[in-house]
LOTI-555397 format. One line per 8 residues: number of its first residue (from 1); for each residue x, y, z of C-alpha. Coordinates in steps of 0.1 Angstrom, whole numbers, m for minus. Example, Ala and Ser with C-alpha at 12.3 -4.5 7.8 and 13.67 -1.06 7.14 Angstrom:
1	123,m45,78  137,m11,71
***
This chain:
1	0,0,0  11,36,m7  2,61,19  5,99,20  8,113,56  3,151,58  14,166,91  44,150,108
9	39,161,144  39,135,172  8,117,159  15,119,122  52,110,127  45,78,147  17,68,123  40,72,93
17	68,53,109  46,24,120  31,21,86  66,19,71  76,m7,96  46,m28,84  60,m28,49  41,0,33
25	54,28,11  49,61,30  53,96,17  56,122,45  48,159,41  52,188,65  59,225,63  84,224,92
33	120,213,86  126,199,121  96,175,116  110,163,83  145,158,98  130,135,124  117,110,98  137,115,66
41	156,83,71  126,63,82  101,69,54  101,62,17  103,99,9  96,133,25  86,166,12  86,201,27
49	56,220,15  23,237,25  m4,212,15  m31,239,20  m17,254,m13  m30,237,m45  1,242,m65  22,225,m38
57	m1,196,m33  m4,189,m71  34,182,m71  27,149,m53  17,117,m71  m19,119,m58  m33,95,m84  m10,67,m71
65	m18,71,m34  m40,44,m19  m48,63,13  m41,99,22  m41,108,59  m43,144,70  m28,142,105  m25,180,110
73	m35,190,145  m39,226,156  m39,243,122  m76,240,116  m75,259,83  m47,239,67  m63,207,77  m96,215,60
81	m79,230,29  m57,199,25  m88,176,27  m106,197,1  m77,197,m23  m72,159,m19  m108,154,m28  m104,177,m58
89	m72,158,m67  m91,125,m69  m73,106,m41  m89,72,m37  m94,72,1  m90,101,26  m86,99,64  m83,131,85
97	m77,139,121  m102,159,140  m90,178,172  m125,188,185  m162,184,178  m164,214,155  m135,201,134  m151,167,132
105	m185,182,122  m169,201,93  m149,170,81  m181,150,81  m195,174,55  m166,164,32  m178,127,32  m143,114,36
113	m136,78,44  m126,81,80  m123,107,107  m96,101,133  m100,113,169  m69,99,186  m71,122,217  m108,114,223
121	m101,77,217  m72,76,242  m93,94,268  m121,69,263  m98,39,266  m82,53,298  m116,61,313  m128,25,305
129	m97,11,322  m102,32,353  m139,26,355  m137,m12,351  m112,m14,381  m90,m37,361  m63,m38,334  m84,m34,303
137	m76,m30,266  m106,m19,247  m115,m15,210  m147,5,201  m166,m14,174  m194,12,174  m200,42,196  m220,18,219
145	m202,m16,216  m167,m25,229  m144,m55,225  m124,m56,257  m96,m77,271  m95,m77,309  m81,m98,337  m104,m124,351
153	m121,m109,382  m109,m124,415  m144,m136,422  m142,m159,391  m108,m174,399  m109,m211,407  m141,m217,387  m144,m234,352
161	m148,m210,323  m179,m230,312  m196,m217,344  m189,m180,339  m222,m174,321  m213,m138,312  m245,m136,292  m263,m126,324
169	m244,m93,323  m251,m89,285  m215,m99,277  m202,m125,252  m170,m144,261  m148,m146,230  m115,m161,242  m93,m167,273
177	m55,m164,276  m29,m173,302  6,m163,307  32,m191,305  66,m187,321  95,m208,309  132,m208,304  150,m205,270
185	182,m223,260  202,m197,278  183,m203,310  167,m169,308  131,m166,320  106,m158,292  69,m151,293  44,m157,266
193	6,m155,264  m11,m187,253  m46,m189,239  m69,m213,257  m93,m233,235  m126,m216,243  m147,m242,225  m132,m272,242
201	m104,m272,267  m111,m237,281  m146,m247,290  m132,m273,314  m102,m252,324  m103,m235,358  m96,m198,357  m63,m188,374
209	m50,m155,387  m36,m134,359  m58,m150,332  m73,m126,307  m106,m128,288  m118,m111,257  m155,m101,258  m180,m81,237
217	m208,m59,250  m221,m24,253  m206,2,276  m235,m1,299  m230,m39,301  m194,m33,311  m202,m7,336  m228,m29,352
225	m204,m58,352  m176,m37,368  m198,m25,396  m210,m59,405  m175,m74,404  m162,m45,426  m191,m48,451  m179,m69,480
233	m215,m78,489  m223,m93,456  m221,m131,455  m219,m149,422  m233,m183,416  m205,m193,392
***
């Protein structure tokens, strides 16, 4: 895949580097020399230009770009002009970063392929982790539904996975994992995460401290589950 990343600040820079490490061709663009210096040896090519100017943007191979990502943050005007010019230039797919609700609303009017809200997403993930009183990794499938990986609650430790019955909380159990500690050929201790067979073995397997489960449900489902797990007076008939 060939990507064009416009705006090489902290977010755009890390995005561009990660895409390159995954084997993609990435063209990076910014109007600041220091941002280009930070990535010039890590990306396929970099250009110093103002992408809010049509003549500058037209110098890029827009027709050969699979996805253009406008990662510009605070410069509201430049972000919107870059999106408009990319649309005019016939770029196949356009993603753009929104820094606030107004920015997002205006980008929605452009009917681009995806609006990125990394700050909002990071805040939601952290709030979910804090609210669920556990180590949680969450992925929002829709504004309402989450796929979350969390440690097995202490109240469930010692019971078979087949008896969890998470459906009573409106949650669906997808998988279970366990950390396995071993020594390599040099005698060094290593740790890996193994997947328990949720269809067969895991149903008979007894949950252990440190096990993790991947579950699907609404935010309200997770909130209700977290409250009941944290409530010392709640007794589960697992």
